[in-house]
Backbone as a chain_set.jsonl record, in Angstrom:
{"seq": "MTTRLLTFLLLTGLLAACGTTQETEQDAATVEDRSTRAGTAGESGEDDEYSRTYGTGEDARGSFAELDDPGSILATRTVYFDYDSSDIRDEYRDVVAAHAEYLAANPDLNVSLEGHADERGSREYNLALGERRALSVKQQMMVLGARSDQIRVTSYGEERPAVEGTGESVWSQNRRVEILY", "coords": {"N": [[-48.381, -0.898, 0.067], [-47.325, -3.947, 1.457], [-44.441, -4.679, 3.467], [-43.395, -7.226, 3.045], [-44.442, -7.962, 0.516], [-43.302, -5.964, -1.084], [-40.569, -6.571, -0.74], [-40.543, -9.101, -1.957], [-41.182, -8.378, -4.632], [-38.966, -6.775, -5.289], [-36.857, -8.655, -5.071], [-37.658, -10.479, -7.045], [-37.454, -8.891, -9.34], [-34.696, -8.386, -9.288], [-33.648, -10.971, -9.614], [-34.636, -11.518, -12.176], [-33.241, -9.628, -13.645], [-30.677, -10.594, -13.453], [-30.705, -12.816, -14.996], [-30.819, -16.364, -15.713], [-28.686, -17.556, -14.476], [-27.2, -17.789, -11.362], [-25.198, -16.547, -8.693], [-23.964, -18.603, -6.253], [-21.888, -19.335, -4.735], [-19.515, -18.127, -2.511], [-16.362, -16.581, -2.133], [-13.15, -15.893, -0.66], [-11.841, -13.953, -2.109], [-10.463, -10.84, -3.233], [-12.224, -8.061, -4.407], [-11.736, -5.205, -5.958], [-11.727, -1.714, -6.771], [-9.331, -0.322, -8.524], [-8.987, 1.797, -10.145], [-8.623, 4.469, -9.509], [-6.127, 4.384, -8.516], [-4.404, 3.953, -10.541], [-1.303, 4.284, -11.992], [-0.159, 5.412, -9.758], [1.727, 4.082, -8.282], [4.891, 4.265, -6.946], [4.949, 7.027, -7.259], [4.512, 8.11, -4.79], [6.662, 7.2, -3.539], [6.42, 4.777, -2.353], [6.689, 1.198, -2.385], [4.929, -0.754, -4.49], [4.228, -3.925, -4.75], [2.576, -5.186, -6.564], [2.341, -3.625, -8.765], [4.212, -3.928, -10.738], [4.105, -4.747, -13.899], [5.163, -6.489, -15.95], [7.514, -7.608, -14.963], [10.205, -6.532, -15.547], [13.734, -6.407, -15.834], [15.769, -6.45, -12.836], [15.118, -6.953, -9.361], [15.154, -6.674, -5.758], [14.386, -9.227, -5.206], [15.481, -10.965, -7.018], [16.388, -12.234, -10.323], [14.439, -11.578, -13.231], [14.763, -12.734, -15.625], [13.828, -15.088, -16.877], [11.123, -14.525, -17.075], [11.148, -12.41, -18.807], [12.054, -13.424, -21.205], [11.145, -13.775, -24.458], [10.871, -16.2, -25.743], [10.169, -17.996, -23.835], [7.686, -19.917, -22.142], [6.739, -18.613, -19.969], [6.529, -16.005, -20.724], [4.037, -15.684, -21.701], [1.286, -14.216, -20.422], [-1.41, -14.048, -20.237], [-4.496, -15.6, -19.866], [-7.093, -16.925, -21.631], [-10.697, -17.219, -21.756], [-13.696, -19.154, -22.38], [-17.007, -18.079, -23.353], [-18.967, -17.037, -20.634], [-17.701, -18.75, -18.818], [-15.515, -20.244, -16.399], [-13.689, -22.15, -16.638], [-10.447, -23.324, -17.245], [-9.082, -23.188, -20.387], [-7.876, -25.862, -22.476], [-5.597, -25.201, -24.042], [-4.272, -23.369, -22.452], [-3.433, -24.563, -20.155], [-0.762, -25.471, -19.897], [0.559, -23.034, -19.708], [-0.412, -21.975, -17.277], [0.564, -23.983, -15.607], [3.35, -23.65, -15.937], [3.749, -21.119, -14.782], [2.951, -21.703, -12.183], [4.929, -23.544, -11.415], [7.141, -21.851, -11.587], [6.553, -20.024, -9.532], [6.593, -21.796, -7.357], [9.282, -22.498, -7.358], [10.4, -20.109, -6.706], [9.9, -18.974, -3.914], [9.699, -16.479, -2.634], [8.503, -14.757, -4.364], [5.622, -12.964, -5.567], [2.402, -12.937, -7.133], [-0.127, -11.351, -9.052], [-3.396, -12.038, -9.939], [-5.576, -11.007, -12.279], [-8.888, -10.883, -12.939], [-11.122, -10.741, -15.706], [-13.994, -9.801, -17.719], [-16.218, -9.918, -20.576], [-18.352, -7.333, -22.004], [-20.989, -8.16, -21.812], [-23.75, -8.968, -19.758], [-24.571, -8.098, -16.323], [-22.961, -5.529, -14.332], [-22.345, -6.463, -11.753], [-22.569, -9.236, -12.077], [-20.494, -9.686, -13.922], [-18.258, -8.878, -12.447], [-18.257, -10.919, -10.532], [-17.877, -13.108, -12.24], [-15.341, -12.539, -13.347], [-13.877, -12.796, -10.993], [-14.302, -15.533, -10.404], [-12.933, -16.644, -12.57], [-10.262, -15.798, -12.094], [-9.865, -17.051, -9.623], [-10.042, -19.686, -10.423], [-7.673, -19.995, -11.916], [-5.869, -19.471, -9.844], [-6.42, -21.639, -8.096], [-5.613, -23.808, -9.689], [-2.887, -23.223, -9.936], [-2.098, -23.517, -7.277], [-2.565, -26.238, -6.852], [-0.514, -27.175, -8.378], [1.77, -26.466, -7.004], [2.318, -23.776, -6.207], [2.061, -21.423, -3.497], [-0.737, -20.342, -1.564], [-0.491, -17.81, -0.332], [1.174, -16.49, -2.05], [-0.294, -15.551, -4.113], [-2.439, -13.158, -5.319], [-5.772, -12.239, -5.819], [-7.841, -10.412, -7.945], [-10.739, -8.857, -9.24], [-11.894, -7.255, -12.128], [-14.067, -7.365, -13.678], [-16.033, -6.186, -16.275], [-14.857, -3.757, -16.459], [-12.264, -3.0, -17.325], [-11.552, -3.32, -20.269], [-9.591, -5.151, -22.653], [-9.775, -4.673, -25.302], [-11.705, -2.344, -27.026], [-15.123, -2.178, -28.096], [-17.626, -4.134, -29.875], [-18.883, -7.458, -30.474], [-17.903, -10.849, -31.234], [-15.12, -11.203, -31.79], [-13.939, -9.134, -30.39], [-15.007, -9.446, -27.786], [-13.962, -11.958, -27.085], [-11.317, -11.396, -26.547], [-11.473, -9.976, -24.251], [-12.332, -11.644, -22.252], [-10.655, -12.851, -19.817], [-7.76, -13.717, -17.765], [-5.223, -11.934, -16.334], [-1.832, -12.409, -15.655], [0.218, -11.08, -13.392], [3.357, -10.06, -12.375]], "CA": [[-47.856, -2.245, -0.107], [-46.676, -4.45, 2.663], [-42.988, -4.859, 3.349], [-43.136, -8.559, 2.499], [-44.74, -7.909, -0.915], [-42.277, -5.109, -1.682], [-39.338, -7.358, -0.769], [-40.715, -10.13, -2.981], [-41.093, -7.747, -5.948], [-37.58, -6.377, -5.505], [-36.063, -9.859, -5.317], [-38.06, -11.02, -8.346], [-36.838, -8.019, -10.352], [-33.248, -8.614, -9.245], [-33.388, -12.272, -10.23], [-34.901, -11.4, -13.611], [-32.152, -8.847, -14.242], [-29.467, -11.417, -13.465], [-30.854, -13.952, -15.902], [-31.058, -17.636, -15.045], [-27.494, -17.972, -13.752], [-27.076, -17.082, -10.098], [-24.015, -16.812, -7.894], [-24.287, -19.199, -4.973], [-20.654, -19.618, -4.031], [-18.74, -16.951, -2.174], [-14.982, -16.921, -1.819], [-12.46, -14.84, 0.073], [-11.031, -13.149, -3.018], [-10.657, -9.408, -3.166], [-12.733, -7.36, -5.576], [-11.499, -3.813, -5.645], [-11.62, -0.782, -7.883], [-8.053, 0.373, -8.414], [-8.884, 2.754, -11.235], [-8.1, 5.735, -8.998], [-4.734, 4.175, -8.147], [-3.596, 3.706, -11.735], [-0.173, 5.172, -12.188], [0.303, 6.046, -8.528], [2.835, 3.343, -7.678], [6.18, 4.917, -7.116], [4.837, 8.474, -7.157], [4.622, 8.483, -3.388], [7.881, 6.612, -3.027], [6.17, 3.471, -1.764], [6.868, 0.07, -3.289], [3.724, -1.546, -4.697], [4.734, -5.143, -5.383], [1.665, -5.659, -7.587], [2.276, -2.686, -9.869], [5.151, -4.338, -11.776], [3.276, -5.489, -14.822], [5.796, -7.576, -16.675], [8.752, -8.044, -14.341], [11.396, -6.226, -16.325], [14.963, -6.157, -15.091], [15.97, -7.159, -11.576], [14.849, -6.233, -8.131], [15.785, -7.326, -4.617], [13.985, -10.624, -5.11], [16.182, -11.808, -7.98], [16.288, -11.937, -11.738], [13.211, -11.913, -13.935], [15.182, -13.06, -16.985], [12.932, -16.091, -17.442], [9.849, -13.88, -17.39], [11.348, -11.474, -19.909], [12.458, -14.143, -22.411], [9.964, -13.965, -25.312], [10.784, -17.596, -26.154], [9.736, -18.786, -22.687], [6.239, -20.007, -21.916], [6.424, -17.641, -18.923], [6.238, -14.71, -21.346], [2.581, -15.644, -21.893], [0.736, -13.808, -19.139], [-2.86, -13.893, -20.343], [-5.249, -16.832, -20.048], [-8.408, -16.562, -22.168], [-11.787, -18.102, -21.36], [-14.888, -19.22, -23.206], [-18.141, -17.277, -22.906], [-19.646, -17.392, -19.396], [-17.011, -19.908, -18.256], [-14.302, -20.029, -15.62], [-12.843, -23.32, -16.854], [-9.223, -23.021, -17.992], [-9.057, -23.898, -21.667], [-6.755, -26.793, -22.601], [-4.399, -24.58, -24.607], [-3.623, -22.52, -21.452], [-3.042, -25.359, -18.983], [0.701, -25.465, -19.789], [0.944, -21.691, -19.271], [-0.694, -21.91, -15.841], [1.507, -24.9, -14.956], [4.681, -23.049, -15.948], [3.761, -20.049, -13.778], [2.892, -22.348, -10.871], [6.267, -24.08, -11.149], [8.021, -20.707, -11.361], [6.27, -19.534, -8.183], [7.062, -22.8, -6.4], [10.745, -22.434, -7.342], [10.759, -18.78, -6.2], [8.892, -18.79, -2.867], [9.555, -15.099, -2.168], [7.788, -13.99, -5.383], [4.166, -12.88, -5.51], [1.765, -12.678, -8.413], [-1.498, -10.879, -8.992], [-4.251, -12.568, -10.998], [-6.663, -10.055, -12.496], [-9.953, -11.476, -13.735], [-11.882, -9.817, -16.559], [-15.128, -10.349, -18.465], [-16.65, -9.027, -21.647], [-19.361, -6.361, -21.578], [-22.324, -8.742, -21.679], [-24.077, -9.266, -18.368], [-24.576, -6.936, -15.434], [-21.678, -5.198, -13.716], [-22.148, -7.354, -10.615], [-22.324, -10.591, -12.588], [-19.176, -9.715, -14.551], [-17.263, -8.868, -11.369], [-18.218, -12.273, -9.972], [-17.301, -13.998, -13.25], [-13.906, -12.265, -13.357], [-13.336, -13.38, -9.767], [-14.277, -16.991, -10.576], [-11.852, -16.96, -13.513], [-8.976, -15.635, -11.4], [-9.787, -18.1, -8.605], [-9.788, -20.939, -11.136], [-6.235, -20.011, -12.204], [-5.19, -19.593, -8.547], [-6.58, -23.002, -7.605], [-4.763, -24.683, -10.492], [-1.502, -22.943, -9.547], [-1.857, -24.096, -5.956], [-2.486, -27.69, -7.035], [0.764, -27.461, -9.024], [2.916, -26.146, -6.164], [2.384, -22.407, -5.69], [1.389, -21.238, -2.215], [-1.866, -19.415, -1.576], [-0.077, -16.461, 0.054], [1.928, -15.891, -3.155], [-1.225, -15.22, -5.189], [-3.485, -12.183, -4.998], [-6.833, -12.293, -6.818], [-8.642, -9.211, -8.087], [-11.624, -8.893, -10.398], [-12.321, -5.978, -12.697], [-15.273, -7.576, -14.476], [-16.004, -5.587, -17.613], [-14.405, -2.375, -16.3], [-10.978, -2.733, -17.975], [-11.448, -4.158, -21.465], [-8.334, -5.135, -23.408], [-10.143, -4.14, -26.612], [-13.012, -1.682, -27.028], [-15.996, -2.504, -29.214], [-18.568, -5.225, -29.687], [-18.708, -8.586, -31.374], [-17.163, -11.958, -30.657], [-13.663, -11.031, -31.877], [-13.572, -8.219, -29.304], [-15.371, -10.053, -26.506], [-13.071, -13.085, -26.773], [-10.062, -10.854, -26.014], [-11.749, -9.379, -22.944], [-12.605, -12.725, -21.292], [-9.271, -13.234, -19.558], [-7.07, -13.485, -16.502], [-3.861, -11.461, -16.552], [-0.886, -12.856, -14.625], [1.099, -9.927, -13.217], [4.402, -10.188, -11.361]], "C": [[-47.183, -2.679, 1.18], [-45.188, -4.639, 2.391], [-42.654, -6.193, 2.705], [-43.368, -8.575, 0.984], [-43.696, -7.081, -1.645], [-40.948, -5.847, -1.788], [-39.405, -8.421, -1.853], [-40.56, -9.532, -4.377], [-39.665, -7.311, -6.264], [-36.702, -7.579, -5.816], [-36.386, -10.478, -6.669], [-37.443, -10.197, -9.47], [-35.345, -8.219, -10.428], [-32.894, -9.929, -9.912], [-33.62, -12.223, -11.731], [-33.779, -10.64, -14.304], [-30.878, -9.66, -14.354], [-29.555, -12.566, -14.447], [-31.061, -15.214, -15.097], [-29.862, -18.105, -14.246], [-27.371, -17.137, -12.492], [-25.78, -17.471, -9.419], [-24.466, -17.429, -6.584], [-23.05, -19.419, -4.131], [-19.926, -18.318, -3.761], [-17.355, -17.393, -1.786], [-14.331, -15.709, -1.182], [-11.599, -13.966, -0.824], [-11.39, -11.683, -2.884], [-11.209, -8.901, -4.489], [-12.598, -5.894, -5.235], [-11.431, -2.983, -6.911], [-10.332, -0.006, -7.696], [-7.9, 1.407, -9.517], [-8.349, 4.101, -10.756], [-6.643, 5.621, -8.61], [-3.84, 4.026, -9.36], [-2.504, 4.749, -11.864], [0.348, 5.812, -10.919], [1.467, 5.321, -7.896], [4.137, 4.064, -7.972], [6.108, 6.424, -6.988], [5.0, 8.926, -5.716], [5.876, 7.914, -2.753], [7.671, 5.245, -2.415], [6.295, 2.387, -2.817], [5.586, -0.726, -3.35], [4.122, -2.785, -5.465], [3.821, -5.647, -6.487], [1.606, -4.722, -8.797], [3.257, -3.023, -10.985], [4.424, -5.242, -12.75], [3.985, -6.668, -15.451], [7.199, -7.882, -16.204], [10.001, -7.759, -15.14], [12.572, -5.981, -15.406], [15.065, -6.987, -13.838], [15.478, -6.293, -10.437], [15.452, -7.038, -6.991], [15.436, -8.803, -4.509], [14.645, -11.496, -6.163], [15.898, -11.418, -9.409], [14.955, -12.376, -12.316], [13.53, -12.312, -15.376], [14.26, -14.081, -17.633], [11.596, -15.489, -17.845], [9.961, -12.968, -18.593], [11.711, -12.149, -21.223], [11.235, -14.416, -23.28], [9.798, -15.406, -25.8], [10.292, -18.517, -25.041], [8.221, -18.804, -22.59], [5.797, -19.018, -20.844], [6.146, -16.244, -19.472], [4.745, -14.569, -21.653], [1.951, -15.375, -20.548], [-0.758, -13.539, -19.195], [-3.474, -15.251, -20.636], [-6.65, -16.419, -20.482], [-9.434, -17.642, -21.845], [-12.916, -18.079, -22.379], [-15.981, -18.37, -22.579], [-18.767, -17.876, -21.651], [-19.021, -18.607, -18.719], [-15.808, -19.467, -17.437], [-13.391, -21.249, -15.718], [-11.63, -22.925, -17.694], [-9.222, -23.86, -19.266], [-7.784, -24.728, -21.77], [-5.48, -26.116, -23.093], [-3.663, -23.668, -23.615], [-3.182, -23.288, -20.211], [-1.529, -25.376, -18.788], [1.216, -24.107, -19.307], [0.753, -21.57, -17.76], [0.288, -22.799, -15.078], [2.901, -24.293, -14.875], [4.781, -21.937, -14.901], [3.694, -20.629, -12.363], [4.259, -22.9, -10.485], [7.257, -22.958, -10.855], [7.815, -20.141, -9.956], [6.774, -20.504, -7.126], [8.584, -22.759, -6.263], [11.252, -21.108, -6.775], [9.772, -18.389, -5.097], [8.742, -17.363, -2.351], [8.89, -14.201, -3.212], [6.29, -14.032, -5.139], [3.645, -12.573, -6.899], [0.347, -12.175, -8.154], [-2.248, -11.452, -10.192], [-5.45, -11.641, -11.116], [-7.678, -10.652, -13.452], [-10.765, -10.422, -14.462], [-13.01, -10.558, -17.265], [-15.44, -9.417, -19.632], [-17.832, -8.197, -21.154], [-20.761, -6.938, -21.387], [-22.554, -9.153, -20.234], [-24.016, -8.007, -17.526], [-23.184, -6.713, -14.859], [-21.356, -6.176, -12.586], [-21.827, -8.77, -11.083], [-20.92, -10.691, -13.172], [-18.052, -9.618, -13.527], [-17.122, -10.26, -10.755], [-17.582, -13.256, -10.956], [-15.791, -13.789, -13.357], [-13.22, -12.859, -12.137], [-13.248, -14.9, -9.894], [-13.144, -17.408, -11.507], [-10.491, -16.872, -12.825], [-8.801, -16.711, -10.327], [-9.523, -19.463, -9.233], [-8.301, -21.083, -11.448], [-5.458, -20.179, -10.898], [-5.25, -21.03, -8.042], [-5.674, -23.962, -8.377], [-3.291, -24.465, -10.139], [-1.164, -23.579, -8.202], [-1.755, -25.616, -6.033], [-1.106, -28.072, -7.572], [1.97, -26.93, -8.242], [3.04, -24.731, -5.655], [1.633, -22.327, -4.359], [0.292, -20.188, -2.344], [-1.426, -17.982, -1.277], [0.804, -15.786, -1.003], [1.007, -15.287, -4.202], [-2.322, -14.293, -4.678], [-4.491, -12.202, -6.147], [-7.634, -11.002, -6.781], [-9.525, -9.371, -9.313], [-11.963, -7.469, -10.827], [-13.575, -6.138, -13.539], [-15.097, -7.012, -15.869], [-15.349, -4.203, -17.619], [-13.103, -2.028, -17.015], [-10.817, -3.621, -19.21], [-10.073, -4.041, -22.116], [-8.567, -4.481, -24.754], [-11.537, -3.535, -26.498], [-13.808, -2.118, -28.246], [-16.951, -3.622, -28.856], [-18.294, -6.308, -30.713], [-17.771, -9.618, -30.782], [-15.65, -11.775, -30.712], [-13.143, -10.096, -30.785], [-13.818, -8.888, -27.958], [-14.402, -11.166, -26.114], [-11.736, -12.608, -26.204], [-10.237, -10.232, -24.63], [-12.063, -10.408, -21.868], [-11.268, -13.352, -20.915], [-8.908, -13.106, -18.086], [-5.661, -13.062, -16.876], [-3.007, -11.859, -15.354], [0.184, -11.775, -14.505], [2.068, -10.157, -12.076], [4.826, -8.836, -10.866]], "O": [[-46.561, -1.886, 1.886], [-44.75, -4.743, 1.246], [-41.725, -6.278, 1.902], [-42.565, -9.147, 0.247], [-43.251, -7.468, -2.726], [-40.271, -5.759, -2.813], [-38.438, -8.624, -2.587], [-39.878, -10.113, -5.221], [-39.208, -7.467, -7.396], [-35.884, -7.524, -6.734], [-35.488, -10.95, -7.365], [-36.96, -10.76, -10.453], [-34.776, -8.221, -11.52], [-31.943, -9.995, -10.691], [-32.865, -12.835, -12.487], [-33.406, -10.972, -15.429], [-30.079, -9.435, -15.263], [-28.55, -13.229, -14.702], [-31.436, -15.151, -13.926], [-30.011, -18.986, -13.399], [-27.431, -15.909, -12.55], [-25.317, -18.603, -9.557], [-25.274, -16.834, -5.871], [-23.155, -19.666, -2.929], [-19.737, -17.502, -4.663], [-17.178, -18.451, -1.183], [-14.906, -14.621, -1.171], [-10.697, -13.292, -0.327], [-12.495, -11.338, -2.468], [-10.723, -9.267, -5.558], [-13.265, -5.395, -4.329], [-11.116, -3.491, -7.988], [-10.237, 0.86, -6.826], [-6.785, 1.849, -9.794], [-7.687, 4.805, -11.519], [-5.979, 6.634, -8.395], [-2.619, 3.978, -9.214], [-2.768, 5.952, -11.846], [1.219, 6.679, -10.988], [2.145, 5.891, -7.042], [4.429, 4.42, -9.114], [7.107, 7.054, -6.64], [5.556, 9.992, -5.449], [6.126, 8.121, -1.566], [8.635, 4.604, -1.996], [6.04, 2.623, -3.998], [5.188, -1.322, -2.349], [4.333, -2.732, -6.677], [4.253, -6.474, -7.29], [0.89, -5.006, -9.757], [3.154, -2.463, -12.077], [4.16, -6.402, -12.433], [3.429, -7.766, -15.473], [8.008, -8.377, -16.988], [10.789, -8.672, -15.388], [12.42, -5.414, -14.324], [14.525, -8.091, -13.766], [15.429, -5.067, -10.536], [16.19, -7.992, -7.236], [16.111, -9.551, -3.802], [14.377, -12.697, -6.192], [15.251, -10.406, -9.678], [14.411, -13.414, -11.939], [12.664, -12.235, -16.248], [13.94, -13.959, -18.815], [11.004, -15.896, -18.845], [8.987, -12.77, -19.32], [11.678, -11.498, -22.267], [10.371, -15.203, -22.893], [8.71, -15.794, -26.223], [10.027, -19.694, -25.283], [7.556, -17.821, -22.918], [4.632, -18.623, -20.801], [5.592, -15.398, -18.771], [4.251, -13.458, -21.842], [2.055, -16.19, -19.632], [-1.312, -12.885, -18.311], [-3.032, -15.964, -21.537], [-7.319, -15.655, -19.787], [-9.096, -18.814, -21.682], [-13.074, -17.122, -23.137], [-15.889, -17.986, -21.413], [-19.063, -19.07, -21.604], [-19.731, -19.409, -18.112], [-15.167, -18.459, -17.734], [-12.427, -21.366, -14.962], [-11.769, -22.27, -18.727], [-9.347, -25.084, -19.222], [-6.743, -24.356, -21.227], [-4.392, -26.427, -22.607], [-2.546, -23.234, -23.899], [-2.606, -22.694, -19.299], [-1.05, -25.304, -17.656], [2.204, -24.044, -18.576], [1.65, -21.117, -17.05], [0.787, -22.41, -14.022], [3.566, -24.412, -13.845], [5.794, -21.83, -14.208], [4.319, -20.095, -11.447], [4.696, -22.736, -9.346], [8.112, -23.093, -9.98], [8.783, -19.815, -9.268], [7.323, -20.082, -6.109], [9.115, -22.963, -5.171], [12.421, -21.005, -6.403], [8.897, -17.554, -5.327], [7.75, -17.059, -1.689], [8.727, -13.004, -2.974], [5.757, -14.994, -4.585], [4.357, -12.019, -7.737], [-0.286, -12.535, -7.161], [-1.781, -11.356, -11.327], [-6.239, -11.503, -10.181], [-7.382, -10.897, -14.622], [-11.059, -9.356, -13.921], [-12.984, -11.782, -17.392], [-14.984, -8.274, -19.669], [-18.262, -8.346, -20.01], [-21.633, -6.259, -20.846], [-21.637, -9.634, -19.568], [-23.483, -6.982, -17.952], [-22.335, -7.603, -14.898], [-20.228, -6.658, -12.478], [-20.928, -9.422, -10.551], [-20.227, -11.682, -12.941], [-16.994, -10.218, -13.72], [-16.013, -10.722, -10.491], [-16.828, -14.14, -10.548], [-15.039, -14.76, -13.448], [-12.104, -13.369, -12.236], [-12.232, -15.492, -9.53], [-12.472, -18.41, -11.261], [-9.664, -17.773, -12.963], [-7.698, -17.226, -10.145], [-8.851, -20.303, -8.634], [-7.727, -22.158, -11.269], [-4.494, -20.944, -10.847], [-4.237, -21.576, -7.607], [-5.04, -24.832, -7.78], [-2.53, -25.429, -10.052], [-0.071, -24.115, -8.017], [-0.933, -26.214, -5.338], [-0.588, -29.147, -7.268], [3.085, -26.941, -8.764], [3.817, -24.496, -4.729], [0.684, -23.077, -4.128], [0.397, -19.259, -3.145], [-1.925, -17.04, -1.894], [1.144, -14.613, -0.852], [1.475, -14.579, -5.094], [-3.035, -14.613, -3.728], [-4.103, -12.184, -7.315], [-8.054, -10.552, -5.715], [-9.106, -9.954, -10.313], [-12.272, -6.606, -10.006], [-14.097, -5.153, -14.061], [-14.126, -7.323, -16.56], [-15.29, -3.549, -18.66], [-12.86, -0.852, -17.287], [-10.031, -4.568, -19.195], [-9.469, -2.968, -22.129], [-7.682, -3.816, -25.293], [-12.443, -4.151, -25.935], [-13.239, -2.396, -29.301], [-17.075, -4.009, -27.694], [-17.572, -6.1, -31.688], [-16.943, -9.3, -29.928], [-14.958, -12.156, -29.768], [-12.018, -10.26, -30.313], [-12.943, -8.896, -27.092], [-14.058, -11.302, -24.94], [-11.09, -13.341, -25.455], [-9.258, -9.991, -23.923], [-12.059, -10.076, -20.683], [-10.791, -14.264, -21.59], [-9.617, -12.495, -17.287], [-4.982, -13.745, -17.643], [-3.398, -11.675, -14.201], [0.973, -11.582, -15.429], [1.659, -10.418, -10.945], [5.701, -8.741, -10.005]]}, "num_chains": 1, "name": "protein.A"}
């Protein structure tokens, strides 16, 4: 077989495996596998500013009392998405706005947005979808006053499900962006 024919067959197979939806937009977000780093923050004595999951207590940057108040909208740190979508659902717009305002009022704080997808689709597609979801939340936060350098975006795709299993009730809980201070 010629190289040109072989390349064509490989590309055709790749496109068929991806379905009809293709990624055409690339962004500067980070996609990394931190599964080997889980639980390592603090073990080496180094401060990992992104390992604080829910901002408990105080640190050198100030009080997290607002984040810890269960009655505050800031206590909601998960934004859920519809199937194969990166559009922020209406019921989560106020949550994203509240976090954006909090970041704008606290310019020395940073946040990590972790994008996730359900198990349907290829690993590569789900990593890209998780990234698009996290970038969607980041973009909305920036429009509302947060600075780009305060927000770190990571995608885990389908690799870190919130709930194991199959079916819409499970999948709907895995299509999310987690907001981590």
